[in-house]
C-alpha positions as CSV (number, residue, x, y, z in Angstrom):
1,M,108.8,117.7,73.0
2,E,106.9,116.7,69.8
3,K,106.4,113.2,71.3
4,Q,105.1,114.6,74.5
5,R,102.4,116.5,72.6
6,N,101.0,113.3,71.2
7,I,99.3,112.9,74.6
8,S,97.3,115.8,75.9
9,E,95.8,114.1,78.9
10,F,96.3,111.0,81.2
11,I,93.7,108.6,82.6
12,L,94.1,108.0,86.3
13,L,93.0,104.4,87.1
14,G,92.3,105.4,90.7
15,L,92.1,103.2,93.8
16,S,89.7,100.6,92.7
17,Y,87.4,99.4,89.9
18,D,84.7,98.4,92.3
19,Q,82.0,101.1,92.4
20,N,80.9,100.3,96.0
21,I,84.5,100.6,97.2
22,E,84.8,104.0,95.4
23,I,81.6,105.2,97.1
24,F,83.0,104.2,100.5
25,C,86.3,105.9,99.7
26,F,84.5,109.0,98.6
27,V,82.7,109.3,102.0
28,L,85.9,108.4,103.9
29,F,88.1,110.9,102.1
30,L,85.6,113.6,102.1
31,F,85.3,113.3,105.8
32,S,89.1,113.0,106.2
33,Y,89.7,116.1,104.0
34,S,87.1,118.1,105.9
35,A,88.6,117.1,109.2
36,L,92.1,118.0,108.0
37,L,91.0,121.5,106.9
38,A,89.0,122.1,110.1
39,G,91.8,120.8,112.4
40,N,94.7,122.6,110.7
41,L,92.8,125.9,110.3
42,L,91.8,125.7,114.0
43,I,95.5,125.2,114.9
44,L,96.6,128.1,112.7
45,I,94.0,130.5,114.1
46,S,94.6,129.4,117.7
47,I,98.4,130.0,117.3
48,Q,98.0,133.3,115.5
49,C,95.6,134.6,118.0
50,S,97.6,133.7,121.1
51,P,101.1,134.3,122.5
52,L,102.0,130.8,121.5
53,F,103.0,132.2,118.1
54,H,106.1,133.7,119.7
55,Q,107.3,130.3,120.9
56,P,109.5,128.5,118.2
57,M,107.7,125.2,118.5
58,Y,104.3,126.7,117.7
59,Y,105.8,128.9,115.1
60,F,107.0,125.8,113.3
61,L,103.7,124.0,114.0
62,S,101.8,126.8,112.3
63,H,103.9,126.4,109.2
64,L,103.5,122.6,109.3
65,S,99.7,123.1,109.4
66,S,99.8,125.4,106.4
67,M,101.9,122.9,104.5
68,D,99.5,120.1,105.5
69,I,96.6,122.0,103.9
70,C,98.6,122.9,100.7
71,Y,100.1,119.4,100.3
72,T,96.9,117.5,100.7
73,S,94.9,120.0,98.7
74,S,97.1,119.3,95.7
75,I,95.8,115.7,95.7
76,T,92.6,115.1,97.7
77,P,90.0,117.4,96.0
78,K,90.8,115.8,92.6
79,L,90.7,112.3,94.1
80,I,87.3,113.0,95.7
81,S,85.8,114.3,92.5
82,D,87.2,111.4,90.5
83,L,85.6,108.9,93.0
84,L,82.2,110.2,92.0
85,G,82.8,110.7,88.2
86,G,83.4,108.1,85.5
87,T,86.6,108.7,83.5
88,K,89.4,110.0,85.8
89,S,91.3,112.2,83.4
90,I,93.9,114.9,84.0
91,S,95.5,117.1,81.4
92,Y,99.2,116.9,80.7
93,S,99.9,120.4,82.1
94,N,97.8,119.8,85.3
95,C,99.6,116.4,85.8
96,M,103.0,118.1,85.7
97,L,101.7,120.8,88.0
98,Q,100.3,118.3,90.5
99,L,103.6,116.3,90.4
100,F,105.6,119.5,91.2
101,A,103.1,120.6,94.0
102,V,103.2,117.2,95.7
103,H,106.9,117.1,95.9
104,F,107.3,120.8,96.7
105,F,104.9,121.0,99.6
106,G,105.8,117.5,100.7
107,G,109.5,118.6,100.8
108,I,108.7,121.7,102.8
109,E,106.8,119.5,105.3
110,I,109.7,117.1,105.6
111,F,112.2,120.0,106.3
112,I,109.8,121.7,108.7
113,L,109.6,118.4,110.7
114,T,113.4,118.5,110.8
115,A,113.4,122.1,112.1
116,M,110.9,121.0,114.8
117,A,113.2,118.2,115.9
118,F,116.1,120.7,116.1
119,D,113.9,123.0,118.2
120,R,113.1,120.1,120.6
121,Y,116.8,119.2,120.8
122,A,117.7,122.8,121.7
123,A,114.8,123.0,124.3
124,I,115.6,119.8,126.0
125,C,119.4,119.4,125.7
126,K,120.4,123.1,125.8
127,P,117.6,124.7,128.0
128,L,119.8,127.5,129.3
129,H,120.7,128.7,125.8
130,Y,117.4,127.8,124.2
131,L,116.1,131.3,123.6
132,L,119.5,132.4,122.3
133,I,119.7,129.4,119.9
134,M,116.1,129.6,118.7
135,D,115.7,133.3,118.3
136,R,113.1,134.6,115.7
137,T,115.8,135.3,113.1
138,R,117.0,131.6,113.2
139,C,113.4,130.4,113.0
140,H,112.8,132.5,109.9
141,L,116.0,131.1,108.4
142,L,115.1,127.5,109.1
143,V,111.7,128.0,107.4
144,L,113.4,129.7,104.5
145,A,115.8,126.8,104.3
146,A,112.9,124.4,104.2
147,W,111.4,126.2,101.2
148,A,114.8,126.3,99.4
149,G,115.4,122.6,100.1
150,A,112.0,121.7,98.8
151,A,112.6,123.7,95.6
152,L,115.9,121.9,95.1
153,H,114.1,118.6,95.5
154,S,111.0,119.3,93.4
155,F,112.4,121.1,90.4
156,P,114.6,118.2,89.3
157,Q,111.6,115.9,89.6
158,L,109.6,118.2,87.3
159,L,112.4,118.6,84.8
160,M,112.8,114.8,84.6
161,A,109.0,114.3,84.1
162,I,108.8,117.1,81.4
163,Q,111.6,115.5,79.4
164,L,109.8,112.1,79.3
165,P,108.3,111.3,75.9
166,F,104.6,110.0,76.0
167,C,103.4,108.6,72.8
168,G,101.5,105.4,73.6
169,P,99.3,104.3,76.5
170,N,98.1,107.2,78.7
171,E,96.7,105.2,81.7
172,I,98.4,105.8,85.0
173,D,97.9,103.2,87.6
174,H,97.6,105.7,90.5
175,Y,95.2,108.3,91.9
176,F,97.5,111.2,91.3
177,C,100.4,112.1,89.1
178,D,103.7,110.9,90.5
179,I,107.1,110.2,88.9
180,F,107.2,106.4,89.1
181,P,103.7,105.8,87.5
182,L,104.7,108.3,84.7
183,L,107.9,106.4,84.1
184,K,105.8,103.2,83.5
185,V,103.9,104.8,80.6
186,A,106.8,106.7,79.0
187,C,107.8,105.4,75.6
188,T,111.6,105.3,76.2
189,D,114.1,103.5,78.4
190,T,113.6,105.1,81.8
191,Y,116.2,103.2,83.9
192,I,118.6,106.1,84.3
193,T,115.7,108.5,85.1
194,G,114.4,106.0,87.7
195,V,117.8,105.8,89.4
196,L,118.0,109.6,89.5
197,V,114.5,109.7,91.1
198,V,115.6,107.1,93.8
199,A,118.7,109.2,94.4
200,N,116.6,112.3,94.8
201,S,113.3,111.4,96.5
202,G,114.5,108.2,98.1
203,M,117.7,109.6,99.6
204,V,115.9,112.8,100.7
205,A,113.4,110.7,102.6
206,L,116.0,108.3,104.1
207,V,118.6,111.0,105.1
208,T,115.9,113.2,106.7
209,F,114.5,110.2,108.5
210,V,118.0,109.2,109.8
211,V,118.7,112.7,111.0
212,L,115.3,112.8,112.8
213,F,115.8,109.4,114.3
214,V,119.3,110.3,115.6
215,S,118.1,113.6,117.0
216,Y,115.3,111.9,119.0
217,V,117.6,109.2,120.3
218,I,119.9,112.0,121.6
219,I,116.9,113.8,123.1
220,L,115.5,110.7,124.8
221,F,119.0,109.8,126.1
222,S,119.4,113.2,127.6
223,L,116.1,113.0,129.4
224,R,117.6,110.7,132.1
225,H,119.1,113.9,133.7
226,H,115.7,115.6,133.9
227,S,113.1,115.5,136.7
228,A,110.1,113.1,136.5
229,E,107.8,116.0,135.5
230,G,110.3,117.3,132.9
231,R,110.7,113.8,131.4
232,R,106.9,113.4,131.2
233,K,106.4,116.8,129.4
234,A,109.3,116.2,127.0
235,L,108.2,112.6,126.2
236,S,104.7,113.9,125.5
237,T,106.0,116.5,123.0
238,C,108.6,114.2,121.4
239,G,106.0,111.3,121.3
240,S,103.8,113.5,119.1
241,H,106.6,114.3,116.8
242,I,107.8,110.7,116.5
243,T,104.3,109.5,115.7
244,V,104.0,112.1,112.8
245,V,107.5,111.2,111.5
246,S,106.7,107.4,111.5
247,L,103.3,107.9,109.7
248,F,104.9,110.1,107.0
249,F,108.4,108.6,106.5
250,G,107.7,104.9,106.8
251,P,105.4,104.6,103.7
252,S,107.3,107.3,101.7
253,I,110.7,105.4,102.2
254,F,109.0,102.2,101.1
255,V,107.7,103.8,97.9
256,Y,110.7,105.8,96.8
257,L,113.8,104.0,98.2
258,R,113.8,100.8,96.1
259,P,114.4,99.8,92.4
260,P,112.6,102.2,90.2
261,D,109.2,100.7,89.5
262,S,105.5,101.2,90.3
263,F,103.4,98.6,92.0
264,P,99.6,98.5,92.7
265,E,100.4,98.5,96.5
266,D,102.0,101.9,96.2
267,K,98.6,103.5,96.0
268,V,97.7,102.1,99.5
269,F,101.0,103.2,101.0
270,A,100.7,106.7,99.4
271,L,97.4,107.2,101.2
272,F,99.4,107.3,104.5
273,Y,101.7,110.2,103.6
274,T,99.2,112.1,101.4
275,I,96.0,111.9,103.4
276,I,96.2,109.9,106.7
277,S,99.3,111.5,108.2
278,P,98.2,115.2,107.4
279,M,94.7,114.4,108.8
280,F,96.1,113.0,112.1
281,N,98.6,115.8,112.6
282,P,96.1,118.2,114.3
283,L,95.0,115.4,116.7
284,I,98.5,114.2,117.4
285,Y,99.8,117.7,118.2
286,T,96.8,118.9,120.3
287,L,95.4,115.9,122.2
288,R,98.3,115.8,124.7
289,N,99.3,119.4,124.5
290,T,97.7,121.5,127.3
291,E,98.9,124.9,125.9
292,M,97.5,124.1,122.5
293,K,94.2,122.9,123.9
294,N,93.8,126.0,126.0
295,A,94.6,128.3,123.0
296,M,92.0,126.4,120.9
297,R,89.4,126.5,123.7
298,K,90.0,130.3,124.0
299,V,89.5,130.8,120.2
300,L,86.3,128.7,120.2
301,C,84.9,130.6,123.3
302,Q,85.6,134.0,121.6
303,T,83.9,132.8,118.4
304,L,80.8,131.6,120.3
305,F,80.7,134.8,122.3
306,S,80.9,137.0,119.2
307,K,78.1,135.1,117.6
308,E,75.9,135.6,120.7
309,V,76.7,139.3,120.7
310,H,75.7,139.6,117.0
311,N,72.5,137.7,117.6
């Protein structure tokens, strides 16, 4: 612990040394973050203010939107402010807090996606028993399990990071605090810690992805017994889920499931699961979903009507 206190802050090297690229990234990520907040808040309000909230799929979607906001907000505001400033510093305690928040909210998002896949499996493969299988109590338990699973994943990450001694260089080659970049600046042999991180983060990402992949294969295989209209509707819903899963899990598996080390390319891949995937979630889940579009249209119309009345 004494060694750790030799460093009170870290310097984040960010995405680029080129000021023009940083200005471009500032505009891009400011727009992306604004779109993410607006899109996910609109989804949340639309679901809460409509009967859709009582349907399991939209109940999980509202939780996913909440986690998208929390997850990205633990990284993006700091990144945006750093792109405008000079020295990109973060205190030791805030670095540890950010690391925990990223893995905690990211873990919840992963397990919520798994719950959504289970919901689609029950709806498509067990339609006659769907309401019995996915009653509100089971939905609550699945969300609670997602929070518990995320805590079991993120607390060991935090404990491993806290125990690392930092007594030399304090420059992290990343735009947020994560475990692999921290291992690179720790002044001790971090091989065992790196293996434990791969066993934790890497295996969580891989096992969850395999479970999701198998579930969607079963769902798609069972669609051959459905009508053409039923297949079209199911494929539309599952297609949205598969797109989100691919955007999130592909880059995260690449970053975490490999020999413990940090590479400059990791920053580019991390953009996909920290900013790009959460930003596209509202579009992916609403563009081809008639019920969701109708609910959002109703909320927007009510908002405009209330403004006209007040004026």
